[in-house]
KEFI-709045 format. One record per residue (C-alpha): residue in three letters; x, y, z. Coordinates in steps of 0.02 Angstrom, whole numbers, plus 50000, padded with zeros to 5 digits. Example, Ala and Ser with C-alpha at 12.3 -4.5 7.8 and 13.67 -1.06 7.14 Angstrom:
BEGIN
+------+-------+-------+-------+
! type !    c1 !    c2 !    c3 !
+------+-------+-------+-------+
!  ala ! 50615 ! 49775 ! 50390 !
!  ser ! 50684 ! 49947 ! 50357 !
+------+-------+-------+-------+
This chain:
BEGIN
+------+-------+-------+-------+
! type !    c1 !    c2 !    c3 !
+------+-------+-------+-------+
!  met ! 50567 ! 47305 ! 50809 !
!  gln ! 50533 ! 47455 ! 50696 !
!  ile ! 50395 ! 47573 ! 50750 !
!  asp ! 50276 ! 47630 ! 50613 !
!  thr ! 50301 ! 47815 ! 50572 !
!  arg ! 50113 ! 47842 ! 50560 !
!  glu ! 50093 ! 47774 ! 50736 !
!  thr ! 50228 ! 47894 ! 50796 !
!  leu ! 50140 ! 48042 ! 50716 !
!  asn ! 49970 ! 47987 ! 50786 !
!  met ! 50045 ! 47981 ! 50960 !
!  ala ! 50114 ! 48156 ! 50936 !
!  ala ! 49945 ! 48222 ! 50880 !
!  asn ! 49856 ! 48136 ! 51027 !
!  ala ! 49979 ! 48212 ! 51149 !
!  val ! 49944 ! 48386 ! 51083 !
!  trp ! 49755 ! 48359 ! 51082 !
!  thr ! 49752 ! 48286 ! 51258 !
!  asn ! 49821 ! 48448 ! 51331 !
!  lys ! 49715 ! 48570 ! 51232 !
!  leu ! 49720 ! 48716 ! 51356 !
!  arg ! 49906 ! 48702 ! 51385 !
!  ser ! 49938 ! 48687 ! 51199 !
!  gly ! 49829 ! 48838 ! 51162 !
!  leu ! 49918 ! 48949 ! 51288 !
!  thr ! 50086 ! 48888 ! 51223 !
!  ile ! 50054 ! 48939 ! 51043 !
!  leu ! 49977 ! 49109 ! 51084 !
!  gly ! 50137 ! 49200 ! 51038 !
!  ile ! 50143 ! 49107 ! 50872 !
!  val ! 49963 ! 49154 ! 50833 !
!  ile ! 49992 ! 49339 ! 50871 !
!  gly ! 50155 ! 49347 ! 50772 !
!  ile ! 50088 ! 49262 ! 50615 !
!  cys ! 49924 ! 49359 ! 50624 !
!  thr ! 50017 ! 49526 ! 50634 !
!  val ! 50130 ! 49490 ! 50485 !
!  val ! 49992 ! 49422 ! 50372 !
!  thr ! 49870 ! 49563 ! 50417 !
!  val ! 49997 ! 49703 ! 50388 !
!  ser ! 50057 ! 49621 ! 50227 !
!  ser ! 49877 ! 49608 ! 50165 !
!  leu ! 49838 ! 49790 ! 50200 !
!  leu ! 50000 ! 49851 ! 50121 !
!  thr ! 49975 ! 49739 ! 49968 !
!  gly ! 49800 ! 49807 ! 49938 !
!  leu ! 49859 ! 49985 ! 49966 !
!  arg ! 50004 ! 49964 ! 49845 !
!  lys ! 49890 ! 49892 ! 49712 !
!  gly ! 49778 ! 50044 ! 49723 !
!  val ! 49927 ! 50163 ! 49714 !
!  val ! 50002 ! 50073 ! 49563 !
!  val ! 49837 ! 50083 ! 49467 !
!  phe ! 49818 ! 50266 ! 49519 !
!  phe ! 49985 ! 50320 ! 49446 !
!  glu ! 49980 ! 50206 ! 49294 !
!  glu ! 49824 ! 50302 ! 49241 !
!  phe ! 49931 ! 50459 ! 49225 !
!  gly ! 50034 ! 50378 ! 49087 !
!  pro ! 50198 ! 50280 ! 49088 !
!  asp ! 50286 ! 50405 ! 48972 !
!  asn ! 50242 ! 50559 ! 49073 !
!  ile ! 50365 ! 50662 ! 49175 !
!  phe ! 50294 ! 50765 ! 49318 !
!  ile ! 50373 ! 50934 ! 49352 !
!  gly ! 50337 ! 51026 ! 49514 !
!  arg ! 50411 ! 51151 ! 49633 !
!  val ! 50398 ! 51030 ! 49779 !
!  ser ! 50397 ! 50842 ! 49797 !
!  gly ! 50239 ! 50749 ! 49847 !
!  asp ! 50067 ! 50826 ! 49831 !
!  pro ! 50065 ! 50953 ! 49687 !
!  ser ! 49957 ! 51067 ! 49793 !
!  gly ! 50107 ! 51091 ! 49908 !
!  gln ! 50023 ! 51022 ! 50064 !
!  gly ! 50148 ! 50937 ! 50179 !
!  ala ! 50298 ! 50997 ! 50077 !
!  arg ! 50467 ! 51023 ! 50159 !
!  pro ! 50500 ! 51204 ! 50215 !
!  lys ! 50659 ! 51208 ! 50109 !
!  glu ! 50561 ! 51162 ! 49953 !
!  leu ! 50428 ! 51293 ! 49987 !
!  lys ! 50563 ! 51427 ! 49972 !
!  arg ! 50598 ! 51379 ! 49791 !
!  lys ! 50548 ! 51490 ! 49646 !
!  pro ! 50380 ! 51439 ! 49572 !
!  ile ! 50365 ! 51340 ! 49411 !
!  glu ! 50310 ! 51455 ! 49271 !
!  pro ! 50176 ! 51403 ! 49143 !
!  glu ! 50287 ! 51477 ! 49007 !
!  tyr ! 50406 ! 51333 ! 49035 !
!  ala ! 50285 ! 51221 ! 48939 !
!  glu ! 50319 ! 51301 ! 48770 !
!  met ! 50506 ! 51313 ! 48806 !
!  leu ! 50514 ! 51128 ! 48846 !
!  lys ! 50422 ! 51081 ! 48686 !
!  arg ! 50544 ! 51187 ! 48587 !
!  leu ! 50709 ! 51146 ! 48674 !
!  ala ! 50684 ! 50963 ! 48724 !
!  pro ! 50674 ! 50857 ! 48565 !
!  ser ! 50618 ! 50700 ! 48659 !
!  val ! 50466 ! 50790 ! 48731 !
!  glu ! 50307 ! 50772 ! 48629 !
!  glu ! 50184 ! 50880 ! 48728 !
!  val ! 50175 ! 50974 ! 48893 !
!  gly ! 50020 ! 50996 ! 48999 !
!  val ! 49993 ! 51135 ! 49126 !
!  gln ! 49899 ! 51130 ! 49290 !
!  leu ! 49866 ! 51261 ! 49423 !
!  phe ! 49829 ! 51215 ! 49604 !
!  pro ! 49768 ! 51378 ! 49684 !
!  gln ! 49814 ! 51411 ! 49865 !
!  gly ! 49689 ! 51468 ! 49994 !
!  met ! 49554 ! 51340 ! 49950 !
!  leu ! 49552 ! 51259 ! 50123 !
!  phe ! 49387 ! 51333 ! 50184 !
!  thr ! 49305 ! 51351 ! 50013 !
!  thr ! 49146 ! 51257 ! 49970 !
!  val ! 49056 ! 51205 ! 49813 !
!  lys ! 48871 ! 51246 ! 49812 !
!  val ! 48713 ! 51205 ! 49719 !
!  arg ! 48537 ! 51250 ! 49770 !
!  gly ! 48499 ! 51155 ! 49931 !
!  phe ! 48670 ! 51076 ! 49952 !
!  glu ! 48848 ! 51127 ! 49997 !
!  thr ! 49009 ! 51027 ! 50026 !
!  asp ! 49191 ! 51063 ! 50063 !
!  arg ! 49248 ! 50888 ! 50009 !
!  phe ! 49320 ! 50937 ! 49841 !
!  ser ! 49477 ! 51002 ! 49756 !
!  tyr ! 49489 ! 51142 ! 49629 !
!  val ! 49617 ! 51125 ! 49488 !
!  gly ! 49650 ! 51220 ! 49328 !
!  ala ! 49713 ! 51119 ! 49178 !
!  ser ! 49761 ! 51157 ! 49000 !
!  pro ! 49677 ! 51061 ! 48857 !
!  ser ! 49846 ! 50980 ! 48821 !
!  gln ! 49845 ! 50908 ! 48998 !
!  leu ! 49684 ! 50815 ! 48958 !
!  glu ! 49765 ! 50749 ! 48799 !
!  ile ! 49921 ! 50689 ! 48890 !
!  ala ! 49826 ! 50604 ! 49030 !
!  pro ! 49653 ! 50567 ! 48957 !
!  arg ! 49516 ! 50515 ! 49077 !
!  glu ! 49356 ! 50422 ! 49040 !
!  leu ! 49197 ! 50525 ! 49039 !
!  lys ! 49034 ! 50471 ! 49117 !
!  glu ! 48938 ! 50607 ! 49027 !
!  gly ! 48969 ! 50767 ! 48931 !
!  arg ! 49133 ! 50823 ! 48854 !
!  val ! 49299 ! 50905 ! 48897 !
!  phe ! 49327 ! 51091 ! 48873 !
!  leu ! 49392 ! 51153 ! 48705 !
!  arg ! 49548 ! 51255 ! 48670 !
!  glu ! 49437 ! 51401 ! 48620 !
!  glu ! 49349 ! 51395 ! 48789 !
!  ala ! 49518 ! 51391 ! 48876 !
!  ser ! 49586 ! 51536 ! 48774 !
!  arg ! 49433 ! 51640 ! 48822 !
!  ala ! 49447 ! 51586 ! 49006 !
!  glu ! 49264 ! 51531 ! 49006 !
!  ser ! 49181 ! 51479 ! 49168 !
!  val ! 49157 ! 51297 ! 49122 !
!  cys ! 49207 ! 51143 ! 49221 !
!  leu ! 49213 ! 50955 ! 49231 !
!  ile ! 49179 ! 50868 ! 49397 !
!  gly ! 49221 ! 50700 ! 49472 !
!  ala ! 49094 ! 50559 ! 49483 !
!  leu ! 49073 ! 50562 ! 49673 !
!  leu ! 49054 ! 50751 ! 49677 !
!  ala ! 48923 ! 50741 ! 49538 !
!  asp ! 48825 ! 50611 ! 49638 !
!  ser ! 48831 ! 50722 ! 49792 !
!  leu ! 48780 ! 50882 ! 49703 !
!  phe ! 48653 ! 50809 ! 49582 !
!  pro ! 48588 ! 50643 ! 49651 !
!  gly ! 48485 ! 50547 ! 49525 !
!  glu ! 48499 ! 50675 ! 49386 !
!  pro ! 48625 ! 50723 ! 49250 !
!  ala ! 48753 ! 50852 ! 49303 !
!  thr ! 48794 ! 50912 ! 49127 !
!  gly ! 48718 ! 51082 ! 49093 !
!  gln ! 48695 ! 51121 ! 49278 !
!  thr ! 48777 ! 51267 ! 49368 !
!  ile ! 48884 ! 51257 ! 49524 !
!  met ! 48962 ! 51394 ! 49630 !
!  val ! 49142 ! 51381 ! 49690 !
!  ala ! 49220 ! 51517 ! 49798 !
!  gly ! 49085 ! 51641 ! 49747 !
!  ala ! 49100 ! 51610 ! 49558 !
!  glu ! 48978 ! 51514 ! 49448 !
!  tyr ! 49033 ! 51375 ! 49330 !
!  arg ! 48935 ! 51279 ! 49201 !
!  val ! 48962 ! 51091 ! 49210 !
!  ile ! 49003 ! 51024 ! 49036 !
!  gly ! 49057 ! 50849 ! 49085 !
!  val ! 49072 ! 50719 ! 49222 !
!  phe ! 49220 ! 50602 ! 49237 !
!  ala ! 49193 ! 50416 ! 49265 !
!  leu ! 49253 ! 50343 ! 49430 !
!  ala ! 49442 ! 50348 ! 49433 !
!  lys ! 49543 ! 50190 ! 49457 !
!  gly ! 49654 ! 50156 ! 49607 !
!  gly ! 49695 ! 50282 ! 49741 !
!  phe ! 49765 ! 50304 ! 49916 !
!  phe ! 49673 ! 50204 ! 50049 !
!  gly ! 49541 ! 50164 ! 49919 !
!  glu ! 49499 ! 50347 ! 49890 !
!  asn ! 49542 ! 50445 ! 49734 !
!  gly ! 49544 ! 50634 ! 49743 !
!  leu ! 49500 ! 50644 ! 49559 !
!  asp ! 49324 ! 50585 ! 49601 !
!  thr ! 49288 ! 50744 ! 49700 !
!  gln ! 49382 ! 50865 ! 49586 !
!  val ! 49318 ! 51022 ! 49500 !
!  leu ! 49425 ! 51042 ! 49344 !
!  val ! 49422 ! 51209 ! 49252 !
!  pro ! 49529 ! 51282 ! 49112 !
!  his ! 49697 ! 51341 ! 49181 !
!  thr ! 49664 ! 51514 ! 49111 !
!  thr ! 49499 ! 51522 ! 49205 !
!  ala ! 49584 ! 51469 ! 49368 !
!  lys ! 49720 ! 51600 ! 49343 !
!  ala ! 49591 ! 51737 ! 49309 !
!  arg ! 49494 ! 51686 ! 49465 !
!  phe ! 49649 ! 51672 ! 49575 !
!  pro ! 49775 ! 51793 ! 49497 !
!  ser ! 49896 ! 51787 ! 49644 !
!  ser ! 49912 ! 51598 ! 49638 !
!  asn ! 50074 ! 51532 ! 49564 !
!  asn ! 50070 ! 51348 ! 49613 !
!  trp ! 50095 ! 51280 ! 49437 !
!  phe ! 50128 ! 51098 ! 49394 !
!  leu ! 50184 ! 51032 ! 49224 !
!  thr ! 50170 ! 50861 ! 49143 !
!  ala ! 50288 ! 50824 ! 48999 !
!  lys ! 50247 ! 50678 ! 48886 !
!  ala ! 50402 ! 50593 ! 48816 !
!  arg ! 50406 ! 50520 ! 48643 !
!  lys ! 50382 ! 50331 ! 48638 !
!  gly ! 50534 ! 50243 ! 48713 !
!  gln ! 50627 ! 50406 ! 48750 !
!  arg ! 50574 ! 50442 ! 48929 !
!  asp ! 50748 ! 50431 ! 49007 !
!  gln ! 50820 ! 50543 ! 48873 !
!  ala ! 50674 ! 50664 ! 48893 !
!  met ! 50704 ! 50668 ! 49081 !
!  glu ! 50883 ! 50727 ! 49056 !
!  glu ! 50832 ! 50854 ! 48925 !
!  val ! 50694 ! 50924 ! 49037 !
!  arg ! 50815 ! 50936 ! 49184 !
!  glu ! 50944 ! 51027 ! 49077 !
!  val ! 50817 ! 51149 ! 49004 !
!  leu ! 50741 ! 51188 ! 49174 !
!  arg ! 50910 ! 51219 ! 49255 !
!  arg ! 50950 ! 51339 ! 49114 !
!  leu ! 50782 ! 51429 ! 49125 !
!  arg ! 50792 ! 51443 ! 49315 !
!  lys ! 50977 ! 51491 ! 49310 !
!  thr ! 51025 ! 51353 ! 49431 !
!  pro ! 51213 ! 51368 ! 49467 !
!  arg ! 51321 ! 51223 ! 49410 !
!  gly ! 51354 ! 51101 ! 49551 !
!  glu ! 51198 ! 51146 ! 49651 !
!  asp ! 51048 ! 51031 ! 49672 !
!  asp ! 50893 ! 51053 ! 49564 !
!  asp ! 50772 ! 51183 ! 49632 !
!  phe ! 50626 ! 51086 ! 49560 !
!  thr ! 50563 ! 50907 ! 49566 !
!  leu ! 50554 ! 50782 ! 49423 !
!  ser ! 50463 ! 50617 ! 49446 !
!  thr ! 50379 ! 50479 ! 49349 !
!  ala ! 50246 ! 50352 ! 49394 !
!  asp ! 50384 ! 50221 ! 49418 !
!  ser ! 50487 ! 50330 ! 49534 !
!  ile ! 50336 ! 50375 ! 49640 !
!  ile ! 50289 ! 50192 ! 49658 !
!  gln ! 50470 ! 50150 ! 49705 !
!  asn ! 50467 ! 50283 ! 49842 !
!  phe ! 50302 ! 50213 ! 49903 !
!  asp ! 50379 ! 50039 ! 49907 !
!  lys ! 50520 ! 50104 ! 50016 !
!  val ! 50397 ! 50173 ! 50142 !
!  thr ! 50289 ! 50018 ! 50146 !
!  gly ! 50446 ! 49911 ! 50153 !
!  met ! 50497 ! 50001 ! 50312 !
!  ile ! 50324 ! 49977 ! 50386 !
!  leu ! 50329 ! 49792 ! 50344 !
!  ala ! 50505 ! 49775 ! 50417 !
!  val ! 50447 ! 49855 ! 50581 !
!  ser ! 50294 ! 49741 ! 50589 !
!  ile ! 50404 ! 49588 ! 50555 !
!  ser ! 50524 ! 49643 ! 50693 !
!  leu ! 50382 ! 49661 ! 50817 !
!  ser ! 50307 ! 49496 ! 50761 !
!  ala ! 50476 ! 49412 ! 50780 !
!  leu ! 50469 ! 49450 ! 50967 !
!  gly ! 50301 ! 49362 ! 50978 !
!  leu ! 50367 ! 49215 ! 50877 !
!  leu ! 50523 ! 49205 ! 50988 !
!  val ! 50417 ! 49204 ! 51145 !
!  gly ! 50305 ! 49073 ! 51065 !
!  gly ! 50454 ! 48967 ! 51015 !
!  ile ! 50529 ! 48975 ! 51190 !
!  gly ! 50359 ! 48928 ! 51260 !
!  val ! 50351 ! 48778 ! 51143 !
!  met ! 50525 ! 48720 ! 51195 !
!  asn ! 50482 ! 48743 ! 51378 !
!  ile ! 50320 ! 48645 ! 51366 !
!  met ! 50406 ! 48507 ! 51267 !
!  leu ! 50540 ! 48491 ! 51402 !
!  val ! 50401 ! 48476 ! 51531 !
!  ser ! 50317 ! 48346 ! 51420 !
!  val ! 50478 ! 48245 ! 51410 !
!  thr ! 50490 ! 48245 ! 51600 !
!  glu ! 50306 ! 48196 ! 51621 !
!  arg ! 50320 ! 48054 ! 51495 !
!  thr ! 50488 ! 47983 ! 51547 !
!  arg ! 50412 ! 47814 ! 51589 !
!  glu ! 50317 ! 47812 ! 51422 !
!  ile ! 50480 ! 47845 ! 51330 !
!  gly ! 50563 ! 47703 ! 51426 !
!  ile ! 50423 ! 47582 ! 51378 !
!  arg ! 50434 ! 47633 ! 51195 !
!  lys ! 50621 ! 47604 ! 51195 !
!  ala ! 50599 ! 47437 ! 51284 !
!  ile ! 50483 ! 47373 ! 51148 !
!  gly ! 50602 ! 47425 ! 51009 !
!  ala ! 50582 ! 47611 ! 50974 !
!  arg ! 50740 ! 47687 ! 50904 !
!  arg ! 50812 ! 47858 ! 50945 !
!  ser ! 50751 ! 47921 ! 50777 !
!  asp ! 50573 ! 47866 ! 50822 !
!  ile ! 50578 ! 47964 ! 50985 !
!  ile ! 50652 ! 48117 ! 50899 !
!  thr ! 50519 ! 48107 ! 50762 !
!  gln ! 50380 ! 48096 ! 50890 !
!  phe ! 50432 ! 48247 ! 50991 !
!  leu ! 50479 ! 48351 ! 50839 !
!  ala ! 50309 ! 48309 ! 50766 !
!  glu ! 50226 ! 48369 ! 50927 !
!  ala ! 50322 ! 48532 ! 50925 !
!  met ! 50287 ! 48563 ! 50741 !
!  ala ! 50104 ! 48516 ! 50764 !
!  leu ! 50091 ! 48647 ! 50902 !
!  thr ! 50171 ! 48786 ! 50801 !
!  gly ! 50085 ! 48731 ! 50640 !
!  val ! 49915 ! 48745 ! 50723 !
!  gly ! 49968 ! 48915 ! 50790 !
!  gly ! 50017 ! 48970 ! 50615 !
!  leu ! 49852 ! 48911 ! 50542 !
!  leu ! 49753 ! 48999 ! 50678 !
!  gly ! 49854 ! 49159 ! 50649 !
!  ile ! 49818 ! 49150 ! 50462 !
!  val ! 49632 ! 49117 ! 50488 !
!  ile ! 49617 ! 49261 ! 50612 !
!  ser ! 49713 ! 49379 ! 50497 !
!  val ! 49602 ! 49334 ! 50348 !
!  ala ! 49449 ! 49367 ! 50456 !
!  leu ! 49522 ! 49533 ! 50515 !
!  val ! 49561 ! 49588 ! 50337 !
!  trp ! 49384 ! 49543 ! 50283 !
!  leu ! 49311 ! 49637 ! 50432 !
!  ile ! 49417 ! 49791 ! 50396 !
!  gly ! 49359 ! 49785 ! 50215 !
!  val ! 49177 ! 49783 ! 50274 !
!  leu ! 49195 ! 49918 ! 50407 !
!  val ! 49314 ! 50030 ! 50306 !
!  pro ! 49276 ! 50003 ! 50121 !
!  ser ! 49396 ! 50144 ! 50074 !
!  leu ! 49543 ! 50044 ! 50143 !
!  pro ! 49591 ! 49915 ! 50010 !
!  ser ! 49657 ! 49747 ! 50067 !
!  glu ! 49710 ! 49588 ! 49981 !
!  val ! 49782 ! 49434 ! 50066 !
!  pro ! 49939 ! 49390 ! 49967 !
!  thr ! 49976 ! 49206 ! 49939 !
!  trp ! 50159 ! 49230 ! 49983 !
!  ala ! 50113 ! 49296 ! 50156 !
!  val ! 50002 ! 49146 ! 50192 !
!  val ! 50131 ! 49019 ! 50132 !
!  thr ! 50275 ! 49108 ! 50219 !
!  gly ! 50177 ! 49126 ! 50380 !
!  phe ! 50136 ! 48941 ! 50388 !
!  ala ! 50314 ! 48891 ! 50338 !
!  val ! 50390 ! 49003 ! 50472 !
!  ser ! 50275 ! 48931 ! 50605 !
!  met ! 50328 ! 48754 ! 50558 !
!  met ! 50512 ! 48803 ! 50558 !
!  ile ! 50494 ! 48876 ! 50733 !
!  gly ! 50425 ! 48710 ! 50792 !
!  leu ! 50569 ! 48618 ! 50710 !
!  phe ! 50702 ! 48736 ! 50782 !
!  phe ! 50637 ! 48746 ! 50960 !
!  gly ! 50584 ! 48563 ! 50965 !
!  val ! 50756 ! 48492 ! 50927 !
!  trp ! 50829 ! 48504 ! 51103 !
!  pro ! 50678 ! 48424 ! 51193 !
!  ala ! 50671 ! 48286 ! 51060 !
!  val ! 50857 ! 48248 ! 51075 !
!  lys ! 50844 ! 48249 ! 51265 !
!  ala ! 50701 ! 48124 ! 51256 !
!  ala ! 50797 ! 48013 ! 51134 !
!  arg ! 50950 ! 48009 ! 51249 !
!  leu ! 50855 ! 47944 ! 51400 !
!  asp ! 50919 ! 47779 ! 51464 !
!  pro ! 50775 ! 47652 ! 51447 !
!  val ! 50816 ! 47565 ! 51613 !
!  glu ! 50818 ! 47730 ! 51711 !
!  ala ! 50664 ! 47789 ! 51617 !
!  leu ! 50565 ! 47632 ! 51668 !
!  arg ! 50609 ! 47664 ! 51850 !
!  tyr ! 50547 ! 47843 ! 51840 !
!  glu ! 50391 ! 47879 ! 51944 !
+------+-------+-------+-------+
């Protein structure tokens, strides 16, 4: 007599449901493992999305030239890189003249010694800001949307006028409920007239974008205010479709200007939005790999627990197995039943892990709005598939053991 497959699966589901507490404790490792992987993947996916948008806004054809890698301000740079000669603003004109694939070069100055500086208006003061000098060409290379006002003119830059543009969040803090354009702010003891406010920037690290709290002044103004500062940063815009060629030309020109000996490494850093994102992917890839490794331990423990509980179940239900075989159940029916039980256990564990991780990601988004998160479909599908595969893998031996039981001996079992 052939046993209906649906009946076999129903028996498996009933067996799991009957021992709810035991089943719940058994799949705890599965729940923790899947929850960890999906949660970490969600946070990294959201973070990467913000970073990609952040750097894409700087332009796909732009080449960034700095003395050190990482933050242009030099914070967190390697000691070896800090010993390099500074980038000179005069390089901008030389690059435009000697690198045919370069269309325009922007200049920025990140003054040192701004750590304890504040920006003030009457009745309010904050140290949550950054101060940057930029050439008018920099604003042309990497244009940003304005909320109000205008950008500074070349004439204003040439005269080193005390004008500035500020980020949207800084404007809201300094001038809540009123226009910032035309107002005066004081930075490091000097007054600046606000001529424009940038719209909220897109993307960012951990949901925050430093451009939103930036005070941007003409690079000549910044140099006049901080004459000893030499932390210059250049942005070279390549002609359409010639970025790789422009990169090589820029490298060759800079090595010549800086008299870098042949055979030695560059004493400057060249990067693009793509290369920065690739480096970010390497870091997040390592974080994800570590989280998967740790989760694998939980999944392994959970899988061993499932196999152990299924072996116990086979022993407890030896007489039931004998009766099923006596009324016509085949070995394949017994194997299907016990595999279905094991996969049901781990499948429920996977679903619980996914639900908990989605709830955690949502809660993190509510409690920490600056930390972006997005549950990727691939993580959900992979998490559930892995949980089912664990049930299949660790359920094979108990299922085969149950199928091999002799029906006569099984009926005698007490």
